[in-house]
C-alpha positions in Angstrom: 13.9 17.0 28.6 10.2 15.9 28.6 9.6 17.3 25.1 12.7 15.8 23.7 12.0 12.4 25.4 8.4 12.5 23.9 9.9 13.1 20.5 12.5 10.5 20.6 9.7 7.9 21.7 7.6 9.1 18.6 10.7 8.8 16.2 11.3 5.2 17.7 7.6 4.3 17.2 7.6 5.6 13.6 10.8 3.8 12.9 9.4 0.6 14.3 6.1 0.9 12.2 7.8 1.6 9.2 10.1 -1.3 9.6 7.4 -3.6 10.3 5.7 -2.6 7.1 8.8 -2.9 4.9 9.6 -6.3 6.3 6.1 -7.6 5.9 5.5 -6.1 2.6 8.6 -7.3 0.9 8.0 -10.6 2.6 4.6 -11.2 1.1 5.5 -10.1 -2.3 8.4 -12.7 -2.5 6.3 -15.3 -0.8 3.4 -14.6 -3.4 5.7 -14.6 -6.4 7.1 -18.0 -5.4 3.8 -19.4 -4.9 2.6 -18.3 -8.3 5.5 -18.7 -10.4 6.9 -21.7 -8.7 4.0 -23.7 -7.5 1.3 -22.6 -10.1 -1.1 -21.1 -7.7 -2.3 -18.2 -9.7 -5.4 -17.6 -7.8 -4.5 -14.1 -6.8 -8.0 -12.9 -5.7 -9.1 -15.9 -3.7 -5.4 -15.9 -2.0 -6.4 -12.2 -1.1 -9.8 -13.3 0.4 -7.9 -15.7 2.5 -5.4 -13.3 3.6 -8.4 -10.9 4.8 -10.2 -13.9 6.5 -6.9 -14.5 8.4 -6.9 -10.8 9.4 -10.7 -11.0 10.4 -9.6 -13.7 12.9 -6.9 -11.3 14.4 -9.3 -8.5 14.6 -11.8 -10.9 16.7 -8.8 -11.6 19.0 -7.9 -8.0 19.4 -11.7 -7.3 19.9 -11.8 -9.8 22.6 -8.7 -8.7 24.2 -10.1 -5.1 24.4 -7.7 -3.4 21.8 -10.7 -2.8 19.5 -13.3 -0.7 20.9 -17.0 -0.7 19.6 -17.4 2.0 16.7 -19.9 3.0 14.0 -19.2 2.9 10.1 -22.2 3.3 8.1 -22.9 0.6 5.5 -22.7 2.9 2.7 -19.3 4.3 3.5 -18.1 0.6 4.3 -19.2 -0.5 0.7 -17.5 2.3 -0.9 -14.3 1.6 0.9 -14.4 -2.2 0.0 -15.1 -1.3 -3.7 -11.8 1.0 -3.6 -10.0 -1.4 -1.6 -11.0 -4.7 -3.5 -10.0 -3.0 -6.9 -6.8 -2.0 -5.1 -6.0 -5.6 -4.1 -7.1 -7.5 -7.1 -5.4 -4.9 -9.2 -2.2 -5.1 -7.5 -2.3 -9.0 -7.5 -3.1 -9.3 -11.2 -0.5 -6.7 -11.8 2.0 -8.8 -10.0 0.9 -12.0 -11.9 1.1 -10.5 -15.3 4.0 -8.2 -14.8 7.5 -8.7 -13.6 8.2 -8.1 -9.8 10.1 -4.9 -11.0 7.4 -3.4 -13.0 4.9 -4.1 -10.4 6.8 -2.1 -7.8 7.7 0.6 -10.4 4.1 1.0 -11.1 3.5 1.6 -7.6 5.9 4.6 -7.6 3.3 6.4 -9.9 1.0 6.6 -6.9 2.8 9.6 -5.7 1.7 11.9 -8.5 -1.9 10.3 -8.3 -2.3 11.0 -4.6 -0.8 14.5 -5.1 -3.5 15.1 -7.7 -6.1 13.9 -5.3 -4.7 16.2 -2.5 -4.9 19.1 -4.9 -8.3 18.4 -6.3 -10.2 17.3 -3.0 -8.2 18.9 -0.1 -6.8 22.0 -2.0 -3.3 21.3 -1.1 -0.5 23.5 -2.5 2.9 22.4 -3.1 6.0 24.5 -3.2 8.2 24.6 -6.2 10.9 22.3 -4.6 8.2 19.8 -3.6 6.8 19.7 -7.4 10.4 19.6 -8.8 11.2 16.7 -6.4 8.0 14.8 -7.4 9.0 15.4 -11.1 12.4 13.9 -10.5 10.8 10.8 -9.0 8.6 10.5 -12.1 11.7 10.9 -14.2 13.2 7.7 -12.4 9.9 6.0 -12.8 10.0 6.8 -16.7 13.6 5.4 -17.2 12.6 2.2 -15.1 9.2 1.7 -16.9 10.8 2.2 -20.5 13.4 -0.3 -20.0 11.5 -3.0 -18.4 10.9 -5.4 -21.2 8.3 -7.5 -19.2 5.7 -4.8 -19.6 2.6 -5.8 -21.6 -0.8 -4.4 -22.5 -2.9 -6.2 -20.1 -0.4 -6.0 -17.3 -0.1 -2.2 -18.0 -3.9 -1.8 -17.7 -3.9 -4.0 -14.5 -1.2 -1.7 -13.0 -3.2 1.4 -14.0 -6.5 0.3 -12.3 -4.2 -0.6 -9.2 -2.6 2.6 -9.0 -5.7 4.6 -9.1 -7.9 2.5 -6.9 -5.0 2.3 -4.2 -4.8 6.1 -4.3 -8.4 6.4 -3.9 -8.5 3.9 -1.0 -5.8 5.8 0.7 -7.5 9.0 0.6 -10.8 7.5 1.7 -9.3 5.9 4.7 -8.2 9.2 5.7 -11.6 10.6 5.2 -13.2 7.7 7.3 -10.8 8.0 10.0 -11.4 11.7 10.5 -15.1 11.7 9.7 -15.9 9.0 12.2 -12.9 9.3 14.6 -11.9 5.8 13.9 -8.5 4.4 15.1 -6.5 2.1 12.8 -7.5 -0.9 14.5 -11.1 0.0 14.6 -11.2 0.7 10.9 -9.4 -2.7 10.1 -12.1 -4.4 12.3 -14.6 -2.8 10.1 -13.2 -3.4 6.8 -11.3 -6.9 7.1 -14.6 -8.9 7.4 -16.2 -7.3 4.5 -13.3 -7.7 2.2 -12.8 -11.3 3.4 -16.4 -12.0 2.5 -16.6 -10.3 -0.8 -13.2 -11.6 -2.0 -13.9 -15.1 -1.1 -17.2 -15.1 -2.7 -16.0 -13.4 -6.0 -12.5 -14.7 -5.9 -12.9 -18.1 -7.5 -15.0 -16.7 -10.3 -12.6 -13.8 -11.1 -9.6 -16.4 -10.9 -11.2 -18.6 -13.2 -11.9 -15.8 -15.7 -8.3 -14.7 -15.4 -6.6 -18.1 -15.5 -9.1 -20.5 -16.9 -8.4 -22.7 -13.9 -10.6 -23.6 -11.0 -9.2 -23.0 -7.5 -10.8 -26.2 -6.3 -9.1 -28.3 -8.8 -5.7 -27.1 -8.0 -3.3 -29.9 -6.8 -2.6 -28.8 -3.1 0.5 -30.5 -2.0 2.3 -30.0 1.4 4.7 -27.2 0.1 2.1 -25.1 -1.7 -0.2 -25.4 1.2 2.7 -24.3 3.5 3.4 -21.4 1.2 -0.3 -20.4 1.3 -0.3 -20.3 5.1 2.8 -18.5 5.2 1.3 -15.9 2.7 -1.7 -15.5 5.0 0.4 -15.2 8.0 2.5 -12.4 6.6 -0.6 -10.7 5.2 -1.8 -10.2 8.6 1.3 -8.3 9.5 1.1 -6.3 6.2 -2.6 -5.5 6.8 -2.0 -4.4 10.4 1.1 -2.5 9.8 -0.4 -0.5 6.9 -3.3 0.5 9.1 -0.8 1.4 11.9 1.2 3.4 9.4 -2.0 5.2 8.4 -2.0 6.8 11.8 1.6 8.0 11.4 2.3 9.2 7.8 0.5 11.1 5.0 -0.7 9.4 2.0 2.1 10.9 -0.2 4.8 10.7 2.5 4.1 7.1 3.1 4.5 6.3 -0.6 7.6 8.2 -0.8 9.2 6.4 2.1 7.8 3.2 0.8 10.1 3.1 -2.3 12.9 1.5 -0.3 10.7 -1.6 -0.7 11.1 -1.3 -4.4 14.7 -1.7 -4.3 14.5 -4.6 -1.8 11.9 -6.4 -3.9 14.1 -5.8 -7.0 17.1 -7.1 -5.2 15.5 -10.2 -3.8 13.5 -10.7 -7.0 17.0 -11.1 -8.7 18.2 -13.4 -6.2 15.3 -15.6 -6.0 13.8 -15.4 -9.7 16.7 -14.5 -11.7 17.6 -11.5 -13.9 13.8 -10.2 -13.9 13.3 -6.5 -13.8 17.2 -5.7 -13.2 19.4 -4.0 -15.6 21.5 -1.0 -15.7 18.7 1.3 -16.8 16.5 0.2 -14.1 19.3 0.8 -11.4 19.9 4.4 -12.9 16.2 5.1 -12.8 15.8 3.8 -9.3 18.8 6.0 -8.2 17.1 9.0 -9.9 13.7 8.1 -8.2 15.6 7.8 -4.8 17.2 11.3 -5.1 13.8 12.7 -5.8 12.3 10.9 -2.8 15.1 12.5 -0.5 14.5 15.8 -2.0 10.6 15.6 -1.5 11.2 14.6 2.1 13.3 17.7 2.7 11.2 20.2 0.6 7.8 19.0 2.0 8.8 19.2 5.4 9.8 23.0 5.2 7.2 25.7 5.9 5.2 26.1 2.8 6.4 23.0 1.3 3.0 21.4 1.5 0.2 23.4 2.7 -3.5 22.6 2.9 -5.6 25.6 2.3 -9.0 24.1 3.1 -10.2 20.7 4.7 -13.0 18.6 3.2 -14.0 17.1 6.6 -12.7 18.8 9.7 -9.6 21.1 10.2 -9.9 22.0 13.8 -7.0 19.5 14.6 -5.0 20.0 11.4 -1.4 20.0 11.0 0.7 22.2 13.3 4.2 21.8 12.6 4.5 23.0 8.9 4.4 19.5 7.1 5.5 17.5 10.0 2.6 15.1 10.2 0.5 15.0 13.3 -1.4 11.7 14.2 -4.6 13.0 12.9 -3.0 14.0 9.5 -0.9 10.9 9.4 -4.1 9.0 9.2 -4.0 10.1 5.4 -2.2 6.6 4.8 -3.4 3.7 3.2 
């Protein structure tokens, strides 16, 4: 009874963490799209800096309440993380600004093979035949969606490419830092959020001016736009927090595979709020193919031999114990 009860509790916490991430992630995408498209606030980098400034306030409160303990993270490693993370955040925001919501989400699908590549090269992970085929099916779905999305353009594609690779590197590096320095999700967030807030708020206005030829201080701030900015920052706190919580519960690849339900929700909500953007028969067919691949991946990778790590780059003494079912340490392999 005790093991079963423990397993049920873990499953409930996994589901709650995941739903928290889904709701906040979808919410912030819709709010940011409305803020940028409907209210002309195209200062994506500065907005992200505000997101992390708000998150920094949260970590300060959590530290005051005792939820974040004192820990160490060398400056060199912090700077590397900030570099990966800022390229990821800026790349994603610019991709959202230059692309349709549909292509923005579809591009995120390609993080699966990129993360797999990083795991194979850096952690010597080996995938079974079914796991490889399931990833291929996901890629097929991505290809169908991407080819038919008429909103794709050259600069948007480049932005998405930078965003995908930097995000995959960020996710891998989060796992690396958590294991190397025994950092919990809250502790790592406490280290990284202030650094990201400071760097993005300093560089953001210049980056946004280069991208939009508009100054953030010259924007006509009205009550509605300010309310949307506050709402975006509030949801961003939940998004950042939920991502780091999920880091402790899912592997990088599995987190992304599970995350594609957000793609469907965003496409549907984008259609409701912004019209026929990103939605057509080919996109729907592609999404169905990709979802089938995701389900297959989940089944194949959880089987013995579906996904095995031959060696570990940091420490392997508390590595996976349940043939692909992520332990809390391996689950840190997330964003």
